[in-house]
C-alpha positions, -999 to +999 in steps of 0.1 A: +148-344-251+179-332-237+193-297-236+223-294-261+240-266-276+227-278-309+192-272-297+197-238-282+218-228-314+190-237-336+162-219-317+183-188-315+189-188-352+151-191-357+144-163-336+170-140-350+160-147-386+123-141-378+129-107-361+155-098-387+133-105-418+103-089-401+123-057-390+138-054-425+106-057-442+086-033-419+108-003-427+086-003-461+053-004-444+039+031-440+003+028-447-027+009-435-028-006-469+005-020-461-004-034-429-037-048-437-029-065-474+007-056-483-005-032-508-021-060-528+009-069-547+023-101-534+033-124-563+017-160-563+049-178-557+058-159-526+020-157-513+018-196-517+050-200-496+036-175-470+002-193-468+018-227-463+040-213-438+013-201-416-010-230-423+016-256-414+011-250-378+018-270-346-010-293-357+009-301-388+045-302-376+038-320-342+002-330-340+001-351-372+029-374-365+016-377-328-019-385-342-004-412-365+015-426-336-016-428-315-045-434-338-029-450-369-047-453-401-076-432-390-051-402-384-042-399-419-074-380-429-058-351-410-030-343-436-054-354-464-081-330-451-056-301-444-043-302-480-079-310-497-095-281-480-073-259-505-089-277-535-124-265-525-110-230-516-094-228-552-125-241-570-152-218-554-139-190-533-103-178-542-110-158-572-142-143-564-132-133-529-102-113-541-124-095-569-148-085-541-120-058-531-126-066-496-099-061-468-112-086-443-137-113-441-163-090-423-156-066-450-167-091-478-197-099-457-208-062-458-198-058-494-219-090-505-250-086-482-249-049-472-255-055-437-236-038-409-252-059-382-240-090-400-206-075-402-203-070-367-214-105-360-189-119-385-163-098-367-170-115-335-169-149-352-136-141-369-118-129-337-132-158-317-119-185-345-087-167-347-080-166-309-094-202-306-069-215-333-040-193-316-043-213-283-031-248-294-004-231-312+008-215-280+003-248-260+027-266-285+051-239-281+050-244-244+052-282-248+083-279-271+102-256-248+093-277-218+109-307-236+141-288-244+147-264-214+137-269-178+113-240-178+075-238-174+053-246-203+040-210-202+074-197-209+075-210-244+042-196-250+051-162-239+082-161-259+065-169-291+036-144-287+060-117-275+082-122-309+053-126-331+036-094-316+067-073-321+070-083-357+033-077-365+031-043-348+062-032-368+051-041-404+018-059-404+010-080-434+040-066-454+065-077-430+048-111-420+045-122-456+084-124-461+089-142-428+063-167-432+077-176-469+110-181-453+096-201-424+078-226-448+111-235-465+126-240-431+099-261-417+101-283-451+139-287-444+135-293-406+112-323-413+124-336-444+161-340-437+153-360-403+128-382-420+153-392-449+181-398-424+158-418-399+144-438-428+179-445-440+188-458-405+156-479-401+163-497-436+199-502-429+197-519-396+170-504-375+190-483-350+193-494-314+176-529-308+177-538-346+147-538-370+112-535-355+080-542-375+046-527-374+029-558-392+025-579-362-009-580-347+006-577-312+008-542-293+041-524-295+067-534-268+093-515-248+127-522-267+145-519-234+141-513-197+122-481-197+112-455-170+083-431-178+072-404-158+033-393-164+030-354-167-009-353-166-036-376-153-043-404-178-065-436-181-046-465-198-055-501-209-034-531-214-040-561-237-023-588-212-017-590-175+013-565-169+038-564-142+059-533-135+073-509-107+053-479-098+062-448-077+033-424-071-005-430-074-024-454-096-059-466-097-068-441-071-042-453-047-005-450-036+020-473-051+056-479-041+068-511-057+057-540-078+023-535-095+001-556-117-025-546-143-054-566-157-065-563-192-103-565-179-107-528-169-089-494-177-062-481-151-059-445-138-024-429-133-019-397-116+003-369-127+040-371-114+038-410-111+069-430-123+065-464-140+093-488-147+088-515-175+111-544-184+121-549-219+098-567-241+068-557-220+037-547-240+032-510-239+000-498-221-019-472-242-043-443-234-078-456-233-090-439-265-062-454-288-059-488-306-041-512-282-027-536-311-008-528-342-035-547-362-062-522-350-038-494-356-033-503-393-070-506-400-093-475-402-126-472-384-120-505-366-144-497-338-176-498-355-200-473-368-194-447-344-156-444-355-168-442-392-191-415-386-165-395-368-141-400-396-167-385-419-172-357-398-136-350-396-135-350-432-164-325-435-148-302-410-112-301-426-125-299-462-150-270-457-133-255-426-103-242-443-123-216-464-136-203-430-105-196-413-097-159-412-059-160-414-062-182-445-087-159-464-069-127-456-038-140-476-060-138-508-067-104-503-029-096-509-029-109-545-031-085-574-062-101-589-085-131-590-064-149-614-033-145-592-053-158-561-064-188-581-027-194-592-016-190-556-040-217-544-025-243-570+010-235-557-003-240-520-016-275-529+017-287-541+036-273-512+014-288-486+011-321-504+049-323-502+052-315-466+027-337-452+046-368-466+069-366-437+051-361-405+031-393-416+064-414-421+076-400-386+044-410-368+048-445-379+084-448-370+075-433-336+054-463-328+084-486-330+110-465-314+090-441-288+062-463-278+063-450-242+043-420-255+015-440-260+014-445-221+019-409-212-005-396-238+020-369-248+022-381-283+027-347-298+062-350-285+071-379-310+088-357-337+111-341-309+121-374-291+124-398-321+157-385-337+177-395-303+158-425-298+169-439-334+203-423-333+219-421-300+249-396-296+256-364-314+240-373-347+206-377-331+212-343-311+217-326-343+186-340-359+168-331-329+179-296-329+167-292-365+133-307-358+131-283-327+140-253-349+113-264-372+086-266-345+096-234-333+092-218-368+057-234-371+045-218-338+060-185-349+045-186-385+010-196-377+007-172-347+019-144-371-008-152-395-034-155-369-026-123-350-022-102-382-056-113-396-075-109-362-056-076-355-068-063-391-105-072-381-104-056-349-086-024-363-110-018-390-142-029-373-137-019-338-112+010-341-107+040-365-085+018-388-054+037-388-019+023-384-017+033-347-051+015-343-038-017-360-008-019-335-032-013-305-052-040-318-022-065-320-014-058-285-050-066-274-054-096-295-021-111-282-031-111-247-061-130-251-049-163-264-020-162-239-044-159-210-065-189-224-034-209-226-027-206-191-064-215-182-074-243-204-058-279-201-036-290-231-053-314-253-040-334-284-031-305-307-047-318-339-079-327-320-084-292-308-074-278-341-102-302-355-129-285-334-117-250-347-120-263-384-154-275-375-164-241-363-152-223-394-169-249-416-203-244-397-201-206-397-183-189-426-182-217-451-220-216-457-219-178-460-190-178-485-202-207-506-239-194-508-227-158-509-206-163-540-226-186-559-263-180-550-279-147-556-308-152-531-287-153-502-302-128-476-284-114-445-311-130-420-303-163-437-267-159-435-270-150-398-294-180-389-268-202-405-239-187-386-260-189-353-271-225-357-241-241-369-217-221-346-240-227-316-239-265-324-201-266-324-198-244-294-223-265-276-202-297-282-171-279-274-186-270-240-198-306-232-164-320-240-148-298-215-172-307-189-166-345-196-128-339-193-134-330-156-161-354-148-146-383-167-177-392-187-173-407-222-180-382-249-201-394-280-187-389-317-209-362-325-197-340-299-158-348-305-163-340-342-198-323-348-192-310-383-212-339-399-243-325-381-236-289-377-224-281-414-255-295-431-277-278-404-261-243-412-265-249-449-302-257-445-309-229-421-292-204-443-313-217-475-345-218-457-343-184-439-331-167-470-359-181-491-383-165-463-366-131-461-364-116-496-362-082-481-328-090-466-312-093-501-291-064-515-308-041-540-276-043-563-272-080-561-268-085-599-240-058-599-221-075-569-223-110-585-209-096-617-181-081-599-173-113-583-173-136-613-164-113-642-129-121-656-102-099-643-094-081-678-128-066-678-117-041-651-148-044-629-129-052-596-127-021-571-112-021-538-134-010-509-126+018-485-100+034-504-108+067-488-106+055-454-073+034-457-055+055-484-048+046-519-017+024-525+013+041-541+014+042-580+022+009-596+050+023-614+067+025-582+058-007-566+058-028-597+024-040-612+014-073-595+047-077-579+060-076-546+096-073-551+107-056-518+084-070-493 
């Protein structure tokens, strides 16, 4: 993607709007109640837009299209799962969670089970999941900025984390709510408009080189003479004997001219190698992706292991949403349980609308930027597609719009993650004052930035999928059983979190080792939720049945408060003495958030 005045202008406008809206809203944030839950007065429509804004992360804006480009039909489970997770959240969790009166996820754990020790363990889990989720957002920010400006990848990550930290420290949840609601509509515009324009060009004549088809069983081909520079070490495969020019290192040896690849074995390409292909040459693809359009269009085409991995992904996405701290904290900002459920319905509509567009862009990318299948950098498809379809200034304008939307995606997701994790740290590890919230924000911001510099960049959606698996294997059993099963005990909840989370972390560690050794990873370590989630539920149930003494004495009162209709007035906010009572509702507007 070329550096153009359009792109720089778009990024500058997004950064300015983000800072201005956050600064303007932060002037009304004066208490910890403002910083943690925005006074619990956010109306449903604004809260839904804010939730959608923070949830539509780099995995949604860049990763979904990249995964569709690479994996085809199998990748469509990502947008389906991302959206369907809110259906489970609406049916089983949203309203009871708000009625608990908690401020954070660990606060709910203590309110339901009465265990300080379990609350501390939940605090560690929430912080870990939040930071783990934030790392790919920063990696994607580095990727995007590196595609636009000739700067190191870490510069984009640093810019995002600094801008987000300033907003969060200034106004907490009260400031971030307005910013994220604005950024949802900005992201929807930034992906919908290019999709409509590019589809019109495709149906009108196909852009440069004419109309291209995805229905042919053959692999995609280079539409013109193409030079590709590989940025990271990759292993690729070809379907036919392929001739090309190479300068660098391929197949563990130097290359400086004509080269030939055989379809019988995979081939290695070292970082920094330049490959030149003639027009019409079948595109080599990274070794774990379908090589032909026929395989790309059919789901689970590689046998039972692919099918099991798909079901495992569905498990992770469907149940993992309710275990993400930055998602759950949003429901504490609603006035009551009914508003929380209504918010979730709005979120389903907003997410379903958005995910139509990256899926379409992924399909177009396979026709117009197939070289990304060789480099493995498929997450850049959304950024490179506009100029590939529309050369000249029209494509540059569309590319600037998509770059601005991607930048907004990083900002909004990191904002939600940072405010949720900082809230947990400030209330559980620090005294809980406004000053402590700001200190926690600074400390939390440093951790994902450091991890971004240490870990290697993977496909964004794949790394996000592992985070969903961890959330589904730890907090999902605790929330579902805690809300709907009165016999849950704190030792049972702890056992489920340890076993489920341990399985996912073990799989993650094994995958990292395999990346360096080159060993093939089995499906149950790539997507472990199909095993880890049932194991966590089973462990929670069995241990809870064996440890009746770990159940709270007033469990009937607690369950009544979670499930009683809102008009009965049984809902009570926790820790009011510690955090301070919100201003009178006559001043803020009952159930509304007019000025935040």
